[in-house]
N, C-alpha and C positions, 0 to 999 in steps of 0.2 A: 725914563719911563716907557717911551715909545719903543726903544730897543729891547727892553725886557718883554714887552707884549709880543713883538715879532719873534723873539727867540722862543717864547712859550708856545706860540702858534706853530712854529716849525717843529718843535719837540712833540706836540700833540699829533701833528700830521704824520710824523715818522712813526709814532707808536701805533697809529691805526694801520699803517702799511706793513709794519713789522711782522704781523701774524700771517701774511699771505703765503710764505714758504715757496715763492717762485724763484727759480734759478736766475742768477745774473741781474737781480735788481738791487738797488741800494738798500732795500729793507733787509737784505741778507747779511750785511756786515756792519761793523761798528764795534762797540765795546763787547758785545756778546758774540761777534763773529758770524759765520754763516749759520743759517737755520733758525728755528724758533725754540726758545727755551721751554723745556718741559721738565717734569719731575717724576722719578720712579715712585710709585706708591709702596712698593716693597723692594727688597734686594732682588735683583733680577739678572739673568745672564745676558751677555753680549756675545753674538755668534758671528762666525766668519762669513756666512752666507745666509740667505733668507730661509731659515728652517731651524727648528729646535734640535734636529738631529745632526746638524753640522758642527764642526769643532767650536767649542766655547773659547773665546779669546779674552774675556774679561767679565767684569761685574759692574752694573750700575746700581749703587747702593741707594736705599730709600732716602729721599731728600736731596740727592746730588743734583747739581746743575748739569743737565744734558741738553745738547743742541739736537733737535729733531731736524734732519736734513731732507730726507725723502722717504717714500714708502714703497715696499715691495711685497708681493704675496708669496707665501711659500707654496709647496706642492699640494697642500691641503686647502688652499684658498684662505689661509689665515694671514692677516695683515701684520707685517713686521716693519718696524721703523729703523732706518739707518740713523744711528745716534752717535754723537761724540760726547763722551763723558769728560767734562771739563776738569773734574776734580782728580787729583792724584792722591793715592794712598801709599804713604811711605813704606817701602819694602814689599809692597803688594802689587801696585799697579801705577803705570805712568799716567800723567795728566794727558788729556786729549786722546785717550784710547777710543778706538772706533769699532763699532760692530752693530749687528742687527739685534733689535730688542722687540720682544713680543708687545704689540701695541696695547694690549689689555693691561699691561703692567705700568703704563705711563699715564700721567695726568697732564692735560693741556695740549694734546696733539691736535693741530688744526685740521679741519676736514678738507681744507684746500691743499694739503701737502701733496706734491706731485710724485710720480713714480721716479725711481732712481735712474730709469732709462731715458729721462727727459734731458739729461745733460749731454754736452758735446762729446764726440769721440776723438781719441788720440790713438797712436800705435806705438809700440815699443821697438827699440833698436835691437834688443837682445833679451834673453831670458832675465827677468829681474824679480826681486822680491816684493811682496806685499807685506808691510809691517803694521803691527797693531797700534803703534803710536808713532809720532813724528821723529824717527831716529833709527839709524841702521843697527843700533845695538838693542833695540826693543824686540820682543818676540815676533817671529815671522808667522804670518797668517796664511800665506799662499804664494803663488807665482803668477806673473804675467809672462807668457812665453813670447820670444822674439817675433815681431810682426803682428802680434795679436792686438785686438782692440781693447780700449780702456775708456770708460766714461770718466772724464776729468771733472771733479767737483770743485776743488779749491786748493790753494797752496798755503804752506806754512813752513817757516824755517825750523831746522832742528837746533839742538843746543850749540852747534858750531856755526850756525848761520847758513847752512846749506839748505836749498829749497827741496822740500818734499811735497808731493802732490797726492792729495786724497783721491783715490780712484776706485772704480768698480770694474773688475776683470769680466768682460762680457762672456767669454767662452768658458765652458767647463771641460774637464777631461775625465772620461769614464774611469772610475776606480781611483782617481787621484784628487780631483778638485771639483766642487760644485760650481755651476755657472753663477755669475754675479757675486763672486767672492770679493770682499772689500779690504782695503788697506792703503797704507801710504807707500808711494813709489819714489825712488830717488830720481830727481828731475833729469839728470844727464842721460838716463836710460829711456827717455821719451823722445820720439822722433820730431814732433812738432814743438813750436814755441808755446810755453804755458804762461807767458807774461800776462795775458788777459784774464787769467783765472782770478777769482775773488780770494780774499784773505779768509782762511778758515777761522781765524780768531783764536783767542787763547784763554778767555775768561768766561 
C-alpha cells in the first residue's frame, strides 16, 4: 500500500511538471517524448520554417497526437509552434514528421513554451540535409551548410537504428532557404557529440 502511494505521488508530480515545455528537463521525455502533447482543432499545415509562406512539409490532422516543442514568431509576428506529428498516415506521411504549425490551429499549447532559439547550438562538418521525418529516405526539407550553426533539440533513431538529430538551421540563404528551417540531421554530419540530447520520443 505504501509503495502504491509513493508511485502515485511521483506520477502526479511528473504530470504537473510535464506542461512546462522547458528544454533539457525530465518533464520533456518519457512515453510521450520531448515536448507537450497538443491536438490540432482542424487539419492544418506543417511548414519548413516559421511562416505560412514557407514550403509545406506535412499535415497535422485534426485529433492527431502532436508534441509542441517550442515557439517561433513569423515575419508578421504570428506565433508558430514547432510540432512533431506522432501519427503516421500510411502512404501519405511518416510518423514523427516535424514542422511549424500555426498556433491558432492547436489546442493545449502551454503559455510557458519557450522559443526554438533556447536550445544549445551545434555545427555541421559538411553540407547536410534536413529531413521531414527521422530517416534519410524521407522528404528533404532543407540544408544545413558545412560549418553553419544548428539548434540541437533531441535525438531519435531511424528505422535502421542510426541516430538522427532534430535541429533548427540558424542561418537562412537569400532566395534559397528561410532562417530557422527545421528537420532531422544525420548525426555523423554534426561536429560535436550529441550524446547529451534528450530522446525525441516516438508515441
